[in-house]
C-alpha positions in Angstrom: -15.3 -7.8 13.7 -18.4 -6.4 12.1 -21.7 -5.7 13.9 -22.8 -9.2 13.0 -19.8 -10.9 14.6 -18.1 -11.7 11.2 -14.8 -10.3 9.9 -15.1 -7.5 7.4 -15.5 -8.7 3.8 -12.4 -6.7 2.9 -10.3 -9.3 4.8 -10.8 -11.5 1.8 -7.6 -9.7 0.4 -5.5 -10.9 3.4 -6.0 -14.7 3.0 -4.9 -17.2 0.4 -7.6 -17.2 -2.2 -6.0 -19.9 -4.4 -8.4 -22.7 -3.5 -7.6 -24.9 -6.4 -10.7 -23.9 -8.2 -12.2 -26.5 -10.6 -12.3 -25.5 -14.3 -16.1 -25.8 -14.2 -16.5 -23.2 -11.4 -14.1 -20.5 -10.3 -14.2 -17.3 -8.2 -13.9 -15.4 -11.4 -17.0 -17.0 -13.0 -19.0 -16.5 -9.8 -18.1 -12.8 -9.6 -18.8 -12.4 -13.3 -22.3 -13.9 -12.9 -23.0 -11.8 -9.8 -22.0 -8.6 -11.8 -24.2 -9.5 -14.7 -27.1 -10.2 -12.4 -26.7 -7.0 -10.4 -26.5 -5.0 -13.6 -29.7 -6.5 -14.9 -31.9 -6.7 -11.8 -30.1 -4.7 -9.1 -28.1 -5.6 -6.0 -31.2 -6.8 -4.1 -31.6 -9.6 -6.6 -28.2 -11.0 -5.5 -28.0 -14.1 -3.3 -25.7 -17.1 -3.2 -28.6 -19.4 -4.2 -29.5 -17.2 -7.2 -25.9 -17.2 -8.4 -25.7 -20.9 -8.1 -28.9 -21.2 -10.2 -27.5 -18.9 -12.8 -24.3 -21.0 -13.0 -26.2 -24.3 -12.9 -24.4 -25.2 -9.7 -25.3 -26.1 -6.1 -25.1 -23.4 -3.5 -22.6 -25.4 -1.5 -20.2 -25.2 -4.5 -20.4 -21.4 -4.4 -19.5 -21.3 -0.7 -16.3 -23.3 -1.5 -15.0 -20.2 -3.2 -16.8 -17.3 -1.5 -17.9 -17.2 2.1 -21.0 -15.0 1.8 -22.7 -12.0 0.1 -20.5 -9.4 1.7 -17.4 -10.9 0.4 -19.0 -11.4 -3.0 -19.9 -7.7 -3.3 -16.3 -6.8 -2.2 -15.0 -9.0 -5.1 -17.6 -7.5 -7.5 -16.6 -3.9 -6.7 -12.9 -4.8 -7.3 -13.8 -6.6 -10.5 -15.6 -3.7 -12.1 -12.9 -1.3 -11.1 -10.5 -3.5 -12.9 -12.4 -3.6 -16.2 -10.5 -0.7 -17.8 -6.8 -0.4 -17.7 -5.2 2.2 -15.6 -4.3 5.4 -17.4 -0.6 6.0 -18.0 1.4 7.8 -15.3 0.2 11.3 -14.9 1.9 14.2 -16.6 2.2 17.7 -15.1 -1.4 18.7 -16.0 -3.2 17.7 -12.9 -6.5 19.1 -14.0 -6.5 17.0 -17.2 -5.5 14.0 -15.2 -8.3 14.5 -12.6 -10.8 15.1 -15.4 -9.8 11.7 -16.9 -10.2 10.0 -13.5 -13.6 11.5 -13.0 -14.8 10.6 -16.5 -13.7 7.1 -16.0 -15.4 6.7 -12.7 -18.6 8.0 -14.2 -18.5 5.5 -17.0 -18.1 2.7 -14.5 -21.0 3.9 -12.4 -23.4 4.3 -15.3 -22.4 0.8 -16.7 -23.0 -0.8 -13.3 -25.9 1.2 -11.6 -25.6 -0.8 -8.3 -22.0 0.4 -7.9 -22.8 4.0 -6.9 -24.7 2.9 -3.8 -22.0 0.3 -2.8 -19.1 2.8 -3.4 -20.9 5.3 -1.2 -21.7 3.0 1.7 -18.6 0.7 2.1 -14.8 0.9 1.9 -13.5 -1.5 -0.7 -9.8 -2.4 -0.5 -9.2 -4.7 -3.3 -6.1 -4.3 -5.6 -8.0 -2.6 -8.4 -9.7 -0.2 -6.1 -6.4 0.7 -4.4 -4.7 1.0 -7.7 -7.1 3.5 -9.0 -6.9 5.5 -5.7 -3.2 5.5 -5.9 -3.3 6.8 -9.5 -5.7 9.6 -8.6 -3.4 10.6 -5.7 -0.5 10.6 -8.0 -2.3 13.0 -10.3 -3.1 15.3 -7.4 0.5 15.1 -6.3 1.3 17.3 -9.3 -0.8 20.0 -7.5 0.0 19.6 -3.9 2.4 17.4 -1.9 0.2 17.7 1.2 -1.2 14.2 1.7 -4.2 15.3 3.6 -5.2 17.9 1.0 -4.5 15.4 -1.8 -6.9 12.9 -0.2 -9.5 15.6 0.4 -9.3 16.6 -3.3 -9.7 13.1 -4.5 -12.7 12.6 -2.2 -14.2 15.8 -3.4 -14.0 14.6 -7.0 -15.4 11.2 -6.2 -18.2 12.7 -4.2 -19.1 15.1 -7.2 -19.1 12.1 -9.6 -21.3 9.9 -7.3 -23.8 12.8 -6.9 -23.9 13.6 -10.6 -24.4 10.0 -11.5 -27.0 9.5 -8.8 -29.1 12.2 -10.6 -28.7 10.5 -14.0 -29.6 7.2 -12.6 -32.7 8.7 -11.0 -33.8 10.0 -14.4 -33.3 6.6 -15.8 -35.3 5.0 -13.1 -38.1 7.6 -13.4 -38.3 6.8 -17.1 -38.4 3.0 -16.4 -41.0 3.4 -13.7 -43.3 5.7 -15.6 -42.7 4.2 -19.1 -42.4 7.8 -20.4 -39.5 9.4 -22.2 -38.2 12.7 -21.2 -40.1 14.4 -24.1 -43.3 12.5 -23.1 -42.9 13.7 -19.5 -42.4 17.3 -20.5 -45.5 17.2 -22.7 -47.6 15.7 -19.8 -46.7 18.6 -17.5 -46.8 21.3 -20.3 -50.2 22.7 -19.4 -49.3 23.1 -15.8 -45.9 24.8 -16.5 -47.6 27.1 -18.9 -49.9 28.2 -16.2 -47.1 28.8 -13.7 -45.2 30.9 -16.3 -48.3 32.9 -17.2 -48.9 33.7 -13.5 -45.8 35.8 -13.5 -45.1 34.9 -9.8 -41.8 33.3 -10.5 -39.7 35.5 -12.8 -36.5 33.6 -12.5 -38.1 30.2 -13.1 -39.8 31.8 -16.0 -36.5 32.8 -17.5 -35.2 29.3 -16.9 -38.2 27.9 -18.9 -38.3 30.4 -21.6 -34.7 31.4 -22.2 -32.3 28.7 -20.9 -30.9 25.9 -23.0 -31.4 22.3 -21.8 -27.9 20.8 -21.8 -27.7 17.0 -21.8 -26.2 14.9 -19.0 -22.8 14.9 -20.5 -22.7 18.7 -20.7 -24.0 19.1 -17.1 -21.3 16.7 -15.8 -18.5 18.5 -17.6 -19.7 22.0 -16.4 -19.9 20.8 -12.8 -16.6 19.1 -13.0 -14.9 22.2 -14.5 -16.4 24.4 -11.7 -15.1 22.0 -9.0 -11.6 21.8 -10.4 -11.5 25.6 -10.8 -12.5 25.9 -7.2 -9.7 23.5 -6.2 -7.1 25.3 -8.2 -8.0 28.6 -6.6 -8.6 27.6 -3.0 -7.0 24.4 -2.1 -3.5 25.7 -1.5 -1.7 23.8 -4.1 2.0 24.0 -4.7 1.7 25.0 -8.4 -0.4 27.7 -10.1 
């Protein structure tokens, strides 16, 4: 039982969910409406009453299909994990396979900004979530047959993707909140940064400002992922070179 005395939302997968849904309203339509609402307005906008309004239905009708918000979010997570088909069975190149896994996860998180927070705070156990985890573990099996190490490697990759996407989403939110583009923000702090550079107090910061390129989010993501996979290859005790 959960802290509030209710069974975990993940138990939705243990019961018979074929409730004879009417053509007008179904679990699939409810979940799709909830995903669309969360994409547009954030997870805090989600409520059973609001979903009912979006679907032109009564709240009671929603509860005939889904027991509450926790269960709804569980179904939403599994739904978005199932939007793209699973990649084909992995070949021998585990790095290429994990790169594909990481890129696909990033695409989902950026498409659904609410997903990053939910994926970080709750364990989802729907068939699409488990299917993607199983695929990632199959990829890592090409590197190590140690189940504990394999799980830790997948966790490390997922954690990296979540952190990288969190930074991207923070940039998006800053632009939304300020109404300023990246170039406009840079222009607004230009005088201050110039004063800092001219002070000469921070030589390494100065080199970053004056000499370093400014790679975009895709390049930063790929660089960090490559560093992570290189570290795994050299230090995680795999069974292949």
